[in-house]
C-alpha positions in Angstrom: 59.3 98.3 142.0 57.3 99.1 138.9 53.8 97.6 138.5 54.0 94.7 136.0 50.2 94.4 135.4 46.9 95.6 136.7 43.2 95.5 135.9 42.7 97.2 132.5 39.7 99.3 133.6 41.3 100.4 136.8 44.4 101.5 134.8 42.1 103.5 132.5 40.2 105.1 135.5 43.6 106.0 137.1 45.0 107.3 133.8 47.9 104.8 133.9 47.2 103.0 130.6 50.3 103.1 128.5 49.7 104.6 125.1 53.1 103.6 123.6 52.9 99.9 124.0 51.3 97.2 126.1 49.6 93.7 126.2 46.0 93.2 127.2 45.0 89.7 128.4 41.2 89.0 128.7 39.6 85.8 130.0 36.2 84.3 129.3 35.4 81.4 131.7 32.4 79.1 131.3 30.0 79.2 134.3 29.4 75.5 134.0 32.8 73.9 133.3 36.5 74.5 133.0 36.0 75.6 129.3 38.1 78.8 129.0 39.0 81.3 126.4 41.7 84.0 126.5 42.4 86.8 124.1 45.8 88.6 124.1 46.1 91.9 122.3 49.4 93.8 121.8 49.3 97.4 120.7 51.5 100.4 120.2 51.2 104.1 119.4 47.6 104.6 120.5 45.9 107.7 119.0 43.1 107.6 121.6 41.3 105.4 124.2 37.7 106.1 125.0 34.8 104.3 126.7 32.4 102.5 124.5 29.2 100.5 125.3 30.4 98.1 128.0 34.1 98.4 127.2 37.1 100.5 126.0 38.0 101.3 122.4 41.6 101.7 121.4 42.2 103.7 118.2 45.3 101.9 117.0 46.4 98.6 115.4 46.4 95.5 117.5 47.8 92.0 117.2 45.4 89.4 118.7 46.2 85.8 119.8 43.5 83.5 121.0 43.7 80.6 123.4 41.0 77.9 124.0 41.0 75.4 126.8 38.6 72.5 126.3 38.0 70.1 129.2 38.0 66.3 128.4 34.2 66.1 128.8 33.4 69.0 126.4 30.4 67.7 124.3 31.1 69.6 121.1 34.7 68.6 120.5 34.3 68.1 116.8 32.7 71.5 116.1 35.1 74.1 114.7 35.8 76.8 117.2 34.7 79.6 114.9 31.2 78.2 114.6 30.5 77.6 118.3 28.1 79.7 120.3 29.3 83.2 121.1 30.2 82.2 124.7 32.5 79.4 123.4 33.8 80.9 120.2 37.3 81.9 119.0 37.7 83.1 115.4 39.8 80.1 114.2 39.5 76.7 112.5 41.3 73.7 114.0 43.8 74.0 111.2 44.8 77.5 112.4 45.5 76.4 115.9 48.3 74.6 117.7 47.1 71.8 120.0 48.5 70.5 123.3 46.7 67.5 124.9 47.2 67.5 128.6 47.7 64.4 130.8 44.1 64.7 132.0 42.9 64.9 128.3 42.2 68.7 128.5 43.0 70.3 125.2 44.7 73.6 124.9 44.5 75.3 121.5 46.6 78.4 120.7 46.5 80.5 117.5 49.4 79.6 115.3 49.8 83.3 114.4 48.7 86.6 115.8 45.8 88.2 113.8 46.0 91.9 112.9 43.2 94.2 113.9 43.5 97.4 111.9 42.6 101.0 113.0 40.8 100.1 116.3 39.7 97.4 118.7 37.4 97.2 121.7 38.0 95.3 124.9 34.7 94.4 126.6 34.3 95.0 130.3 34.6 91.7 132.1 31.6 90.1 133.8 31.6 87.7 136.7 35.0 86.0 137.3 36.3 87.1 133.9 39.1 89.7 133.8 41.1 92.0 131.6 44.7 92.9 132.6 47.2 95.3 131.1 50.8 94.1 131.1 53.2 96.9 131.0 56.1 96.8 128.6 58.9 96.1 131.1 62.1 94.1 130.4 60.6 91.0 132.0 57.1 91.3 130.5 57.3 88.0 128.7 58.4 86.2 131.9 55.6 87.9 133.8 53.0 86.8 131.2 54.4 83.2 131.1 54.1 82.9 134.9 50.6 84.5 134.8 49.4 81.9 132.2 51.0 79.0 134.0 49.0 80.0 137.2 45.7 80.8 135.6 45.7 77.7 133.3 46.3 75.6 136.4 44.0 77.3 138.9 41.2 78.6 136.7 41.0 76.1 133.9 42.1 72.9 135.7 45.2 72.2 133.6 47.7 69.9 135.3 50.7 72.0 136.5 53.2 70.1 134.3 51.1 70.9 131.2 50.4 74.5 132.4 54.2 75.1 132.7 55.0 73.6 129.3 52.2 75.5 127.4 52.8 78.8 129.2 56.5 78.7 128.4 55.7 78.0 124.7 53.1 80.7 124.7 55.5 83.3 126.2 57.9 82.5 123.4 55.2 82.8 120.8 54.0 86.1 122.2 57.5 87.5 122.1 58.0 86.3 118.5 54.7 87.1 116.9 53.2 90.0 119.0 56.1 92.4 119.6 56.2 95.6 117.5 59.1 96.3 115.2 60.6 99.8 115.2 62.6 101.2 112.4 65.3 103.7 113.2 
């Protein structure tokens, strides 16, 4: 059975990073609460991948989608996500995000659209409990990512399972619709 996903930096070290197409999912968890951020990057046709200070730089275009999970007791709820401290920031205003309020009042914000990153992007090496995974472009990649988000939203960010399933399913569909690469023949 082919590997569906693995740690991004292990894949780089083992020379098994796909250069044709892939999805990178990185997490950023708060040390003091269930506040969580995720960044999904889809890419294709990589010119080169090389180590940078504390990360990997991909020379190619990327499509980025951001997710923010805000626990009910988060003290800065009214502050736009793009102006929050660097440990809590995603590059969006509330008006650029879709909102799902969970039954425990946790809020899950997802970018309405993927944002293009032209020419190159860098994935920072995760610290602590954070991670960066590469999802391989297999026929069931969107199902694999949906299941992954369902589990991590529930276990890592404290999202009730019913909400985790609903948001992960919608996120999987959004990733497929907005982050896939078109090929002309």
